[in-house]
C-alpha positions as CSV (number, residue, x, y, z in Angstrom):
1,M,81.4,100.7,30.7
2,S,84.8,102.1,31.3
3,G,88.0,100.3,30.6
4,C,89.0,100.5,34.2
5,F,86.1,98.0,35.0
6,F,87.6,95.3,32.8
7,V,91.2,96.0,34.1
8,N,89.8,95.6,37.7
9,I,88.1,92.3,36.8
10,V,91.3,91.0,35.2
11,T,93.5,92.1,38.1
12,E,91.1,90.5,40.5
13,M,91.1,87.3,38.6
14,T,94.8,87.2,38.5
15,V,95.2,87.8,42.2
16,R,92.7,85.1,43.0
17,N,94.5,82.6,40.7
18,I,97.8,83.4,42.3
19,A,96.4,82.9,45.8
20,Q,95.0,79.5,44.7
21,R,98.4,78.5,43.2
22,Y,100.0,79.4,46.6
23,A,97.5,77.3,48.3
24,I,98.1,74.3,45.9
25,L,101.9,74.8,46.3
26,F,101.4,74.7,50.1
27,C,99.3,71.5,49.8
28,V,102.0,69.9,47.7
29,K,104.6,70.8,50.2
30,L,102.5,69.1,52.8
31,S,102.2,66.0,50.6
32,N,98.5,66.3,50.2
33,N,97.0,64.3,47.4
34,V,95.2,66.1,44.6
35,T,91.7,65.2,45.8
36,T,92.5,66.6,49.3
37,T,94.0,69.7,47.7
38,H,90.9,70.3,45.6
39,G,88.7,69.9,48.6
40,K,90.7,72.4,50.6
41,L,90.6,74.9,47.7
42,Q,86.7,74.5,47.5
43,Q,86.6,75.0,51.3
44,A,88.8,78.1,51.3
45,F,87.6,79.8,48.2
46,G,84.0,78.5,47.8
47,G,82.5,79.3,44.5
48,D,85.7,81.1,43.3
49,A,87.8,77.9,43.6
50,T,89.4,76.6,40.4
51,S,87.5,73.7,38.9
52,G,88.0,70.8,36.7
53,A,91.6,69.7,35.9
54,K,93.2,72.9,36.9
55,P,94.3,71.8,40.5
56,F,95.5,68.5,39.0
57,A,97.6,70.3,36.5
58,E,98.9,72.8,39.0
59,T,99.8,70.0,41.4
60,K,101.7,68.1,38.7
61,F,103.5,71.3,37.8
62,F,104.7,71.8,41.5
63,L,105.6,68.2,41.8
64,K,108.2,68.6,39.1
65,A,110.0,70.8,41.6
66,R,108.8,74.1,40.1
67,N,108.1,76.6,42.8
68,L,107.3,79.5,40.6
69,V,103.7,80.7,41.4
70,E,103.4,83.7,39.1
71,D,102.6,83.3,35.5
72,E,105.5,82.9,33.1
73,Q,105.7,84.7,29.8
74,C,103.9,82.7,27.4
75,S,103.1,82.6,23.7
76,G,99.8,83.7,22.4
77,V,98.2,86.9,21.3
78,P,100.8,89.6,21.6
79,S,99.9,92.4,24.0
80,A,100.5,95.0,21.4
81,T,97.3,94.0,19.7
82,R,95.4,94.7,23.0
83,T,96.1,98.4,22.9
84,G,93.6,101.1,23.9
85,D,93.4,102.2,20.2
86,N,92.4,98.7,19.0
87,T,90.0,98.3,21.8
88,A,88.4,101.6,20.9
89,R,88.1,100.6,17.3
90,L,86.5,97.4,18.1
91,R,84.1,99.0,20.5
92,E,83.1,101.6,17.8
93,L,82.4,98.8,15.2
94,V,80.3,96.8,17.7
95,Q,78.3,99.8,18.8
96,C,77.6,100.7,15.0
97,D,76.5,97.0,14.2
98,R,76.0,94.6,17.0
99,V,75.5,91.6,14.7
100,L,79.0,91.7,13.3
101,T,80.9,88.4,13.5
102,V,84.3,88.1,14.9
103,R,85.6,87.2,11.4
104,V,84.1,90.3,9.9
105,I,85.6,92.5,12.6
106,A,88.9,90.9,12.3
107,D,89.0,91.5,8.7
108,E,87.9,95.1,9.0
109,V,90.6,96.0,11.6
110,S,93.3,93.7,10.1
111,M,93.7,91.7,13.3
112,N,93.9,88.1,14.3
113,R,90.5,86.6,15.1
114,K,91.8,85.3,18.3
115,A,92.9,88.7,19.4
116,V,89.6,90.2,18.4
117,R,87.7,87.6,20.4
118,L,90.0,88.2,23.4
119,I,89.4,91.9,23.4
120,L,85.7,91.5,23.0
121,T,85.4,89.2,25.8
């Protein structure tokens, strides 16, 4: 599998999430309750609709007078760890031995386990 495949999936997911956030913001502006908003998301996006507590959290976010739909910069795994070199190193290790644990891989490449898990998934 090529790296472009994964980039396309991530980009598609980001676009879908932003579209749903706009829909939630629109429903908040129309004073729809969360249950109605969630129903409309399911109607509009079908199986791709966000599930669980996400619509509730987004509605609460927008009710606090926040109108920013795009993701804000957040803490977490720095993007510097997700470079092509690191991804290639992980791919190489996994292809050599498919039963390696995340902990062993992280120790081998001197990376955070969370970063390794994120790259592998």
